[in-house]
Phi, psi and omega in degrees: 000137182287134174294119183300326178294313180298324185286321178293317174296320180295312182295328174302312190288323180294319177304308180298322182289352173293340172291330182275330174302316181298318175305316179291329179292316182295320179286320185287341191292330185289329186294300186301327186268353187299320186292326175288323179294328187266352180280179184286339177252032177304133176289337175222091184304138183203155179274177177285329176286328178294319179302329179288330173288317171311315180283324187263347185293338178296335176297327186287329179286322174295322179292313184282343181267341185294312176294316174302325174293323178300318174295315182296319179297327180272342178262319190251337185116153179294315187296301180305324178301320185282322186298326179291346187289318183303304180297322177289328177291321167310315182297322181298320181287329172301315183301328182293334182288348189236004181258135178228023180234148173303320177295319173297319177297315178301320181296316180297317182292324178293322178294330177290326176290323175300319180292320178292337174289323173300304173309302176302331183276311193275317188287330166308310180303304180302317181291314178300321185285327181271352186264145179290157182302325185283350178230009180301317180301314182290319177289333181293333173287339184301325177315300180295317185297320185284337174293319176295328176297318182290327174300309185295319180301314182290325176294320180291318178290327176300339182282348188235349187241151173272182185312305189288315178302316181297325177295320174305304187302327184290351180283348179299316188300309175297323184295318180291317186300308185299327181288324190264331184281339182306324190268007185269142175279170175287164179296132177291335174296319177297322172300316176296321180299327182262014179053039171253077192293314184300318178293332176296308182296323178295322178291318178304310174306307179299317180293326180275347181075025178246100190285348179274330174089358181286334184274357184258357185298315184290321177294313178303313177302315184295317179303304184300313183296319180299307187294315180302317173305305188291330184276355178306314183246036179308115172192156179296318188300339185291335179300326182258337180263338169278118185304317178298311174306309181304315183296316181294324173300313181299315176307306188288325174296323172298313178298331180289309179303310183302318178310306183294309185293341175303345171103354178283323183304307175295328180296321178305313176280338186238029182303315188290326183280330174295312180288341172296337179275351177274143183272075173233150180265048172225138183299141188301326177295326180290325178292322180300321183292318178296322179299315174307321174287328178292317178299305182303309182294330185283339180280343178299312183296334181291338175295333177266314180296328182297331182257346175257309181281323183107160183292312188293305176306318179294327180287321174301311180296317176305304185299318178301317180284331175295324173301305186306308186285329170300317183292324177299312179303314175307313189292320186292309181294328182289311177307323185285322193257329194248353180228171179272358182292137180266114184249015178306315185277001178250023187293328181293326181298327174288325177293323173295323178296311181304318175297312177303324179295312183299314177300308184300313182293322182291319182292346182228285184297318179289322186264334195255347182298327184284322172305308183291329180293327185280324188282330190278347186248147179284162190301330188281347180235001193291318175300313184291319177299322181291331176294312179299317177297327174297312177310308179304311184302323185288315177297312180295320181297317176301322178286323174292325179284327175290321188279332184307304181297328177296314177289335179283341187297139182077019184089013187262024191295331179302333183292321181297322182273344171293313184300311183294323181294323183292320175292323177301317179298316184287330177298311184304313179301318178292320180294323181295314187275330192229348183280131175270159179263138194231008186300135169067012184257145172285164183300329177291316183296329178284329179286326170299317177300306179307319178261003173058044178228169185239010187275000179252351184274000000 
């Protein structure tokens, strides 16, 4: 028989993660329509340089929207902060049906970036706070899985639909989110932060599936004690003035850079042009769909491994194999463009290496970052820290997306994967030396571990 608490927590995270599914749709939408937008019958004509702005302008919205959403989440609540995303996301897709200029397209993409910032900033905090310690890793990976579901959905739909038809199809994401997330409770941690203890216990009782409320008393006391201690010096500056918080911030920002620069982020947006460089007799859009499937299904094992193997070992394994596959892809493109060796018959090996890279990236760097980010910070800085992390992810992603087609131009695709392999190598060293293990620990126990004290356990 399925544990009712586990079921409710899972459903709450899945419903909330539909906001991230819409982010995946937004990110993946550019790949299947790029060929049409750059073609002679484009509904919104643009040059190759303009197309890179079309893909990357979303990052400016992410940068500017992250901190405001972090503040809103701490002031109004995690749930209301997420709820406003659904209707506004739906409005952006409707607007695209009436826009026929490149400037208008950029404005809508920027607005979608603002909404993506809200989902990236608030959802990991919400998911981490409602999940029990023993399943926090598994539920934390749901964040990434749902984003990959969105990417797979848009890749699959893009094979059969044109620009306008695909825009209609993209409205499914925000509609589902609005319908399902309305019935989910607020984070108990937020209620405690606002001294609303009855509401906090009511939410915790629902999430743990104990209608009597007796089994959650100890957890409730632990949450109250932990948050009371964390909120004594609650301020934005503590994130930078407290050494433990600053160390955690540095670790997470480093992981954010490595996550983007491992190469999969750019592949998601430029999958079709990357596969077109490989010598295989399959259309690039079909290979993009296979790539999206590999990313999605490789995320599923991480839901189990995160709470069994642990965050740190899984991250090290992920970084190690990212280095191996990035180096293999670099070697293929380099041999193809810079040597006289004929690699035409080895195109499928490169395709397999891309699949391997997506698997290696997803089981660790891609799936665990949001969980680790939520676990390493106390309640008073968790939302702001996540906002800072979103900004870091966005800035690095923007640079990667802008540089990727420039470096790839004229047969220079190998340059992208040389850079990715070097960053992956650095990520192995950093995870081995500085990443702490947080598997199965309460937020209080993690803070005690970081501060090397026992008074919070």
